[in-house]
N, C-alpha and C positions, 0 to 999 in steps of 0.2 A: 164735862165741862166745857168750854171754850175761852182758850187761851185768850189775855188779855191782847197779844197779839195778831190773834189769827179773826182772820175775815170768813174764812170759810171753810168747812171740812163735810168732805164725800166719804161715806165710810160703808164698803160693801155695795156699791151703786151697780144696778143691774137695769138695763133697758131692748125689751125686746122691739120689732116691728115687723109688723109681718110672717110672724112666727121666727121668726128670725134674731138673735143679737144681733144688737149693733152696741153694746155697751157692757161690759163683762168685770166685775170684781173691781171697782174703780173705787180705789182708798189712796185721800189727795188731800193734801188741806193746804190753802192759800194766807202765807202768815207778812202781815206787813214790818217791816218795807220793801219783802222781796217783790221782784218786776219779774213773771211767769210768760216764760212761751210755749204754745202747746204745738208741738212738732209733728210733724207724720203728714204720709204719701195720702193724694185721695180715696177717700173712703174709711180711711182710717177712725175716723168717730171723731174728730174736733167740733163740726159744725153741730153732732147730738151733745155732745159735752157742756156747749157754748151757749145751745136752747135751754138744758136743764138749769144751768147756774142761771140763766137771766131769768129765768122762770116762764118761758116759753113751750118747756116741754114738761109735762106732772106726772106723767105712765111711768114710770121707774120704780125702782126696789130698792128696798136699802136704807141709809140717814142720810140726810145732805141739811146738814146742819150751817146756820147761820149767825152773825153776830148779829148785836144790836146795831152797831151804822148801819151793815146794808140792810138790813130789813128793814129800817130808818132811811135810809138815802136810795135804795135801789143800785141798779146798776144798769147801764147803754150798752147796747150792741151793734156794733154797724156791721154788716154784712150782705153778700149777694142777695139773701133770700128777704130780706129790709127792702132793697131797690124792686124784685118782683113782682113784691105785695103793693106796692106804692103803684106799677107801671100798671098792675092789673086793675088796679080801684079806678086809676084815670083812665082807663079804656071802659069800664062800665061806667064811667059821670059823663064820660063825652056827649054832648049833645050838638055837635056842628049840625046834622041835620034840622033841628027845629029853627037857627038862630039864622039872623038876617044877615049875615056877614058871613055864614057858612064853616067859622072861627070861632072853636072852642080853643083859649088856650089853655084849660085844665089848672090843674093844681100848681099854682108859682112856688118859686123855689123861697123866696123869701116867708109864705106863709108853712112849707114845711120846714120850716128852722122854728121859725119861730110862734107857731099853730095862732092860739089867743093871746098871745104876750106882745108885748108894745115894745119898740128894738129899746134899746139901750147900750150905753158906749159900750159894752161888750161885745156885744151882738157886729156892732161895726168893727171893732178891734180885730175880732174874728176872721170876717168878712176880709176883710184891708188884706191880714197876712194871708192868708189861702187864697184872694183873686178871685173872689165872685162875684165885686158890685155889678159888674155888667151884664148879669145873669138873673138878678131876683126880682123881675119883672114879668121874666122868662116861664112860660111850663114847661111844668118834667119831661113834656115828649117830646120839647126842644133842647136841651140839651145834651153834653154828654155823657159817656160814663163816666171820664173823670169827675168831671164835674158834678154828675150823683154823687160819687163819692165825695168829697170835700163840703159837698152838701148835707148829708147824713153825718160829718162827721164834727161838721162845726155845731150843727140840732143836738147830738150826741155831748158835748164838750158843755157848750152852756145849760144841760140838766143836772149837772153838780152830782155826777152819780158818784156812789162811794165804789164801785165799777167799774172801768172804759176796759170792756173786750171790743179788742177791734181784730177781721175777719181777712187778712190779705187786704190791708191797707195801700199798698203799693200801687194797687194793678188795677190797670186803666189808668195811669198817672203817664203822659209824656218824663224823659228824662228832668226836665227842671223842674216841674213838678214833684217829681219824686225824690229830691233833692231837697227841697223844699221842706215836703211834709215828712221825711227822715230826721231833721234836723228839728224839727216840734213834734214830733211821738218821742223823740230822744230827752227833747225838753220835757213832755208830761213826764218820760218816765223817771227824771230826775225830783219830781215835785212829787209831792203827798196825795196825791192820785195814784190808788192802786189799778195797774193793766195787766190784762190778758191779751196776748197775742194770737191769733190761728196764725202758724207758719207752714207752707210745702215743703220747704229747701231751709237749709241751715244757711244759707247764704241771705237770705230775708229776714233775720235777725240782726236788729237792732242792737250798737254797742248796748244802753241802758239795760239789756236784758240780762237777770243775776240768776237766773232758773228754770228749768226745764221739764216739761211732760212730754215722753214720746210715747204717742200712740200706734196701735199695726192692728189692725183690725180688730177694733173695737177694746182691747185690750192693752193694760202699761206695759209697754217695753221697757224702760229707762225714765225716773224722776230725779232728782236733785242740780248741784250746779252747775252751772253751765259746760264747763271747761271738760268737767269729770264725763258728764251724759255723753258730751259730743265724742270721747274719745273710745266710748265704750265700741267694741269688733261690732254687734249688733243691730248698732244703730247706724252705723258706715253700713252696713249690708241692705239696712231697709232703705236707708237717704238713697242709694248710689244702685240699681238694683241692674240687668243686665238686659239691655230692652231686645226684645223679640222681634223674630224673624220672621217678617209681613207675605201674604200668602201672593199668588197671580193675580193680575189683574181681572175681571173677567171679563167675555167681548164684548164691546158698548152695545145699548140699547139702539133701534132705530131711530133718528130724529126727525120729527115729520116735518121740514125744513131743510131748505139750500142755501149755502153762501156764495157771495159774487164769488170770482176765482181768484180776481187778483183786489188790491188797494187794502188798507189798515182794519182792523177790529173797529177799533172806536177813532174816534177823531174830533177834536173839541179846535176851536178857529176863534180866540179873541171872546170865548168867553166873558159874560158877567154876570154875575146874582146879588142882589141887593134885596133887604127887605127895609122897606122902608129906612131909613137914613143908614143903616146897617150897610155895608159895605162887603159880601163875604169871600168874591171870588172877583177877581179883576185882573182881566185879558190874559183866563188862561187857555195855553198851546198846549195837546198834548195829541200824539199818534201811537197806538199799540197797534202794534206790525204782529203779523202770522211768526207763529214759532217765539213771541217774546213773553216773560212771566214776568211781571211788574209789579215794586214791592213799594209804596205809597209812606211818607213818612208825614212827622205833622206837628207842632205841639195840640196839647187838647183846644180846641174854639177854632183851629186855625181855618176851617171848612173841609177837611174830607168826607166829612160824610153827608155837606152838602153836595158835592162832586161827583161820589157813588149814586147818588138821587137822582142825577140825571141822569148816569148811564144806564143805571136799572130802568130808564121810565116814570119813576116815581115823582119827581117836582116838575111841576109846571114851569118852569124859571126855563126849561131849556125848550119851549117854541118860540119861533123867530129869532133864533140864534144859529151859527152856525158850528150842527153837534151831529155827525154821523155817527149812525150806530148798525153795523155789520152789514156795510153800505146804502142806509138807508139815510135819507136827510130826516133829522128830529122834525115830527111833521107833515110827515107827506102822507098823512092815512093811515099809517100804520097804529096798533092799540097796545096797548100795554105789556097783553099776555103776546102777540108778535116780540116782542123783547123780551120778556120775563123766559119765555121755554129755553132761549138759550144761556141760560145763567141757573150754574149750582151754586147757593149762597146759604154762607154759614158766618152767624153772627151773634154778639151778647143779648140783642132784643129778641131774637130768637130761640136765644136759649132761657133765656126770663118766661118768653111768652108759650112756651109750646105746650098743647094739652094732656094736661095728665091720663093718668090710667091706661096707659098704650102698652104693648106689650112689644118689644125692640124694632122685631120684622117689620109691623104695623109702620111705625117709628119711621122706619129707612124707606118703606112701602111709598108712604105718602109723599116722598118727596118727588113722582111721577106725576102728581096731580098741585103740584105748589102751595100744598093746602098746611096749616096749622093745624094740624089732626087729619084722620084718614074718612072720607063722606062718603070716598065714591067707591063705587065697585071694582075689585080688583082682578087677575087672573089670573094663572098658576102662572104664568110667561115673568110676569111683573113678581109673583114672589118667587120664583128663582133667581133671579136677577138680584135681589135684595138681599140675599142669603148669602149669593156670591160675594157680594161685596162685602159684608161682614166680614166673612171670609177670607177675603184678601188682606182687612183689616185687622183679623187675628180676634175679630171678636164671635164665630160662630157660636158659641159656646153660649152667647148671650141669647141669640135668636127668640127664645120664647120668654126671658125674663120680662118683668115688667120695668120699662121705661124707669119709672119712679125710684124702683127699687138700687139702680146703679147710679154708681161714685158721682161726681161731677164728671171726673177727666172720663170714664167710660161715657157717660152720656152725650158731653162734646166729641167723640168717636166716633158714636153712634152718627150723629148731625152731619159729620163728615159722608160717613156712609152715605146717608140719605141727601145731600150734595149732588153725589155724582152718579146714582143709579138713572135719571135719563140722559148722561154721556153730554154733559154739557160743552158746551162750546167755551164757555169762561166760568171757573173756578174762581168767584168772589168770596174772599174770605179776610174777615173786619175783623182784628186782636182775635185769631183763635184759638190762640195762647194762653188765651188772658184766665184766669184763675185755676190755671195745670199746674201740676207740683212736675218735678223736675222730669222725673220719668216718666209721665205723658205728654209732657210737652216734646221729650224725644221722640214717642211715638207719633206725635203731629207731625215735628216737622218731616221726620223719614216717611211717613204716609203721604204726604205733599211732594214729597220728590220723587216716588213713584209715580204718584198717577201723573208729573210732568214727564219722567223720563219713559212710561211707555204707555201712554194716551196722547190724543191728541186735543186733548183738554191742556187751555192755556190759563194760568195764574196771576192773578191781580190778588195780593196779599199786604193788608193794612196792617200797620203795626208801630206802638211808641218803643219797643225795646228793638236798639239795632242787635242785640245777641242772639236775639228768636226768627233769625230769618232764613229760608229755606236756600239749598245751594243752589238751586235750578232758576235762582234770579239775575235775569241778564240785562233790568230795568229798572232806572229807581226815579221816581215823581217825588221830590219834597217840595214843601210848606217853608219854603224863605221866610222869616218875622220882618218887615218892612216899620216904617214908623207908627203906620196907624191904619196897616192890612198884611198881608200876606203874598209875594210871589212865588208863582209856580217853578218848578227847574227841573228839568228831565236828563238824564244822564245815559248812557247807555255802562254797562258792566260789563 
């Protein structure tokens, strides 16, 4: 029997993936008006549990008992995987090559939120509250990670679910948006809507959370009222483990290019970028000198991604402007590959779109070819360097493991190794700690400092969170809001 206050119950639930148990002996019930968070590090089983509850995973043993309310009204799940699926779908449907204007905007933000339903007052209310009115007619490929998260949250809220599941809802948002969304989440937590939040660290728990379910390697470590669970010694030990030592960096791979002896690596003078009437960058001046490691900050939608696309050769708006990359004026006959071979890159889109079904060492070797997947022939030397980088980042034991089977945090660390195998002149990191628990965040920041201190690779680090900055940073490029645009200010630290 289901209690009148019970929304769902799991009894002796087990789930196996590739012959490995990912959920074991799960016995838990969610009752109203309790508001739960599932707490645990990367790889604890939080996402698997959320997929099971939301109906996305059906291959489990044990009992999943739903109340009539949950059966009728369903659940809504906002997560990283949802964003991945939308990006992959949009990529497959892209028909830019067959269009007269050679540009396919893809699925628009408004279409994602509404589907086939007409816009109503609630839609406009939530759009205004989350500040995304200016992107409603923009394609998914042209919005930031934070804007994508807001889009999916509005879609979920408007579906009026019996249970709303949010996976790390503040990830990818600037400080102002985090504060705004935290207020909205707490408002929802004090409403009649039942919620389950997935959190990687105790500091992420909203005030409105009353109960905690703590997972460790697919098992329940603790459950119950919030304060009692957080006080348990085993929970403290799980959430704040010691940080492992990193290994020695391998000798750098040979670079198939030479750099000028003097001058900055990157220089932008009076750069402007507009898309129709929308001014994205105005009068940007920036010199990235040798020996510098730069932190780039600014709110969602300020133009950080546009700036990065100018220096990586991906944006045609660089032509005709005063932009010098590695001593060469942009548009002087250099190819995009001449530019890209000098960068190692790690960003959210790379993680979203990376090819599945590869072994970890193969993922790392793909960095030699700048491919999302391994399609070229590789040699013994490249294989050896890839293994050495895995060892340097404490990942040697994972070399033969399937990339798909690794936790999210371990995948991100593997992609850092991938970015470094070709000994790039610049390591470009766009929100590298996004989605990581506290333990893996510390590992990532230590690894970045390790690279900066023991190689000649220079760091460009983009982040919304001022607490997630490597110690090596000695330059800050900041987007400051003006009345109708952003001013770019550079300071030496």
